[in-house]
N, C-alpha and C positions, 0 to 999 in steps of 0.2 A: 717407686711411687711416682705417679704421673704428675707433671706440672699442671697447675690449675689454669694457666694461661699459656698454652704451647704456641710457639712461633708458627705462623701460617707459612707453608711452603707454596711457592708458585711453581709453574712448570719449569721455569729457568732454574730455580733453586734445586729442583730434583735432578735436572740434567746437567748441573754445573760441573760435575766430575767427568762427564762424557764429552762428546764432540762439541757441545755447545758451551764449553767452558770459556771460549773466547768471547770478548765483549761484542755486542751486536749494535751497530749504529745504522738505523733504518731510515731510509728516505721517506719523508713525509710530504705529500703533495701540498704545494703552497696554498691552494684554495681552502684547505681545511685548517689553516693557521690564522689566528687572530693577529692584530697589530703588534702585540707584545710577544709573539712567538708561541703563545699557548693555544691549545686546540680550541677552536671555536665551536660551540654547541649548535650554532645556527648554520654551519656549513655542512655540506653533504659530500659524500664520496661519489665520484663519477665511475660507474660500474658498467662493464661490458660482459655479455654472456656468450660463450662459444659452446655450441651443442645445447640448445635450449628446448628441444621438443620433448625431452624425457625428464630425467632428474634435475636438469638445469632449470626447468620451469619451477620446481618446488624450491630450489635454492634461491632463485630470484624473488619468489614470493616472501621469503623471510627477510628480504632486503629492500622492501618497497619504500622504506623511509628515506632511501638514498636516491640518487639520480641514475636511472637505468638509461644509459646514453646510446648503447649500441647492442645489437643482437646479431649473432652469426650462427647460421646453421646450413649444412649442405643440402638439406631437404626443406624447402619453404612450405610445402604442404604439411609436413609433419610439425613444423614450427608455427603454423598459421595462427593458432590460438594465442601463442605467446606474443607474436607480432601485434596482434589486435589488442592485447592487454596493455602494451606499451607503445602506443601509436607514435610517440615523439622520438623513439629510439631509431637510429639509422640501421638499415638492414644490409647484411652481407652474407655471402656464401663462403668466401675465403678469408680466414682470420688474418692472413698477412696483408691483404688489401685493407682490411679494417684498421690494422695497426698503422699502416702507411698513411692512410688518409686522415685518421683522427688524431694520431700523435698524442700530444699532451692533453687532449680533451678526455682521455681515459686515464684514470688513476689505478684501477684494479680490474681483474678479469676473473670471472667464474668459468671454470672449464669442466664440462660434463659430457664430453664426447665419448664414443666407445674407447675401451682401454688402450687400443693400439695407437691412438693419436694423442693421448694425454701428454706424453713426454715432449713431442715436437711442438705442440701448442704452448705448453707451459714454459719451455725453454726460451722460445722466441719472445714471449711476454716478459719474462724476467730480464732478458738481455736489454729490453727497452725500458727497464725500470718500473714495470708494472707489478703490483702485488698480485698474488695468485691464490685462488681457492680451487683445488683440484679434487674431483670426486675420487672415491676409493675404487679399486686400489690405486695408489699414486701413479703407478706405471704398469706396463705389461711385462717388462723384463727386469731382472735383478740389476743389470747394467744401467738401465735408464733410471732406476730409483737412486742409484749411487750418484749418477751425474746430476740429477735434479737437486739432491741434497747438497752437493758441492756448489752448484750454481746459486742456490739460495743464499749461501754464505758469501759468495763472491759479489753478488749484486745487491745484497743487503736489503732485500724486500721482505715484506710480511707474507708468510705462507701458511696455508691450512689445508689438511686433507679432510675430505668429507665423510669422516666416520663420526657422526654426530653424538654417539654414545659417550665419546671421550669428554664431552662437556657436561655430562650428567653427574648427579650425585652418587649414583650406584657404583660406578667404577672407583670413585674416590673412597667410598665406604670399604670396598673390597681391599684396596691398597692399605688403608689404615688398619683394618682388622688383621690382615696377614702380617703387616709389619709389627703389630701389637702382640703377635704370637697366639692369636685366637685358635688356630688349628695346629700350631707347632711348625716344624720344618716341613716344607712341601717338596716331595720327590716325584710326584705323579699328578698329572692334570689331564682331564678329558674335555674335549670341546666338540660340539656337533651342530649341524644345521639341517633343515629340511630341504635346502636347495640341492640340485637344480629344480626349478619349477618351469623350466623350458626344455625342449627336446635336446638330448645329448647322446653320445655314443653312436654316431651314424657316419656314413660315408658322404663325400661331397655330392651335392645334387648335380644331376646331368641335364635336367630340364632347362630349356632355353626360355628366358623371360626378357621382355623389353624393359629398359630402364625408364622409370617414371619421369615425365617431363620436368617435374619440379626438383629432381634429385641430380646433383653433380656427383656421379659415381666415382670419377677419378679422384676427386677430393675426399670422398668418403673412404676409399681404399687407402689413401695417404701413403705411409711408408711401407705398408704390407705388400706382398706379392700381388700383382694384378690377377683378377679372376672375373668371370662374367657375373653380372648382377643376378641375384636371386632373393626372393622375399625371405628365404631361410636365414639371411644375414641381417637385413635391415627391415624394420627399425628396432626390433626387440631381441631376436634370437642370436645376435652376434656373440653373446657371452659363451656360447657353446663351442665356438670355433677357435682352434689353436692360433690361427693367424690374427685374430681380432680380439679375443677375450682371454680370460684367465679362469674360466670354469667356476664351479661352486666354491672352491677354495678361495680364489681371488675375489669373488663377489662378496662373500660373507665373512671370511676370516678376519678381515680388517675391522669388522664389528665384534664378532664373537670372541676372538682371541686377544682383543685389546686389553682386557683386565689381566690376562696372563702375562702379556709382554711387559706391562707397567708394574704390576704388583711383584712379579718375580725378578724384575730388573734384568730382563733378557736382552740379548743382542743377536748374534749370529749362532745358529746351531752348528754343532761339529759333526753330526751324522744324521742320516735320515733313511727311512725305508717305507715303501708304500705298496699297496695293492688296490685293484679296482674291480668293479662289477661292470661288465660290458653288455651291450645289446646282442643277444644271441643271434638274432637274424642278421645283424650287420657284421658281428665279429667273427663269424665263421670264415669271412673273407680275409681275416687277419689284418684289419685296418689299424689295429692298435689305437693309439691316441695321436697319431700324426695329424689327423684332420680335426677330430672332435673330442672333447673331454668325455670321460666315461659317465655312466648313469650314477655311479656311486663310488666312493673311494675311502680308504683308511690310510692315514699317513702318520708315521711316528717320527718325532724330532727329538734329538738328544742334545742336552745343554750341559756344559761343565759347571762346576762350582763357581760362584761369583759373589762378591760383596757379603760374605758371611752366610750365604745360602748354599745348600748342597746341590749336587748335580740333580737334574730333573728331566723326566721324560714327558713330552707333551704329545698327546694322541688326538688326532683329528678324524672326524667321521662326517660324511655327507651322503646325500641321496637316500635319506631315511635310515641309514645305518647309525647305530648308537652304542655307547658303552653299556656294560652291565649295570643294572639298576642297583644303587647302594642299599644294603640291608637296612640302614638307619632311616631311609626315607619312608615316611608314612604312606600307606597304600592309597590314601585319598588325595595325595599330591602328585602332580606331574613332574617329570624331569624337565627343567628349563621352562621354555615357553614355546609358542607356535613357530618361532623363527629359529630356535636352537637353544644352546645353553653351555655352561661350563661347570665342571665338577673338580674342585681342588681337593686333593687327598693329602692331608697332613698327618704327622705322626701322633697328633693329639685330637684329631677330628676332621670333619669335612665341611666345605663351604660350597654352596651351589648358587648359581644365578642364571637368569635368562640371557637372551641376546642383548647386546649393547650394555651389559652389566646390570640389567634390570633385576629388581627384587632380590638382591643378595641376601642369603640366609645361611646360618649354620644349621646343620641337620644332625639329629632330628630337631624339630622345632623347640623342644624343651631346652636344648642347648642355647638357642637364640634368646629364650626368655631369661635364662640364667646369666648370659654373657653381659658383663659390664663394658659397654662400648667406650673406646677411648675418645678423648676430646678431639675434634677435627684438627688436623694439621695441614691438610691440603686446601688450597683456595677453592671456594665454590663459585661457579659461574652462574650468573643471574640472567643471562640472555640466551638466545638460541645459539647454536654452533656457528651459524652464518654471521649473526651480529657480533659474536665474539671476535670474529675475524675483522669485520668492518671497524669495530671500535679499536682494535689493535692497529689497523692501517692508519687510522686518524691519529692515534697517540704515539705511533712509532714504537710500540711494544711488541711482545711476542704473543701470538695467538695460542689457542688451546693445543692444537696438533701441528706444530711447525714441522717443516721437512727434516729438521735434525732428529725429530722423533719418528715422524711418518716414514722417512726414507729407510732407516734400518728395519723398522717394523715391516714395511712392505717387502724388503729383501727376504726376511724370514718367511713370510707367507708365500712368495713366489718361488722361493727355493724348494718348497714342498712339492710344487708341481713337477719338478724334475724327476721325482720318484715314479711318476706315472709312465715315463718313457722306458723305465727298466724295473717293472714290478718285481717285488720279491728280493731285489738286490740291495745290499747296504751301501749307501753313498757316504763317502768321507768328504766333508765340506770344509774348505778353507775360506771362511767368510771375508777376511780382510782382503784377500786377493780374488774373491768371487770365482772360485774354481772348485770343481769336483776333481779331487786328486787321484782317485782310484779308478774312475770310469771317464777318461778324457772325452769320449764321444758326447757326453751329456753337456759339455761346455758350449756346444753349438747353440743350445737353447738359452744360455745366459745372456748372449748378445748377438742375436741373429741379425744378418745384414738387412739394411733398408733397401727399398726399391730405388732404382736409379732416379736421381733428382731430389731425393730426400736425405737430410742429414740432421743429426742432433746438435 
């Protein structure tokens, strides 16, 4: 019989038995404290943005109640609209110069650069005691995700990954229903997305292009191997390229697979296998995925039994590929939503949701009408994902998706991309040591070397 007044679990409560079991003492900027040491409602966080021309613009719009004190982007033409929106913010191209010059005038930093520079920017900010909000995926590589997770604990700053669905009610409903036994034990899950919606599966361009005057190409390349500028990389299509992005899986799995990772209490997979769809015109040259991620892929991840839950297989589909439609789903209803979806297969039923954990429902819908939902046990977040982080920075508490959660989750996602380099082969994965134990050649992608002059 359910308790009438269940205890509400916070993120810390849920993760207490994992890596976050240690107490967290977080640095709180002096300017946001009142005379008695309590958080002052009238004080604001001083926020800087790095990579503000794209998603960073949207993140900052959610934080307009605070002080936007600095804006950093390697392409001032691409960032022009954001610069104009915050005319009092100081402007920079190099985040290191920004941190040097502004010092303690900055409390927290929003990082929304391309994937390959997330880690170096975030690490430098944390070393200097800045709270960080980093767009998903947290990093480009498994190794970088591990190092940022460890650094967040070391420097005791408030961290958040930009997978906004994690602050929504949908994902919390999914967790509570699965933990309540709504569909029984889950041994199979399917997740899919419509991405990529940018060109992929192609060879490196050979056309020569002049670098735009407003762009610092050397800074944009950052720790990646140097190559000539081409508009195929900047400002949007960098996600397609192995040196810069993480493909459809890295882009969307941190949204789509979030309910799976949380509800099923996952950490590292123990095995994986994948296959992909290539561009016939390009792949006759046998370029594989050394340069660009494929048009579509299917990846299978194996997890062992854990915390009273049985072993489970997680299947990922992108590029328009999808799992078989469940027989229980009414013909008038679509699978997931326009961005993707998740189908949990339990031994007593099935649960489906859209991307970000949107619109979770038992199927068929008659099951949803009959189901007596449990009382909420997870804390609901009443603000945006961005303001959840801002408020946590002020209070010295934990945000919705701290790196102790986001780091292992990102490792799970990025490890899946290793399958694309050896399609059809089963990978045995040692998550604790970040190693593929049966195909050593794949370990070069776990922690590829940085360009000279760059370190983590």
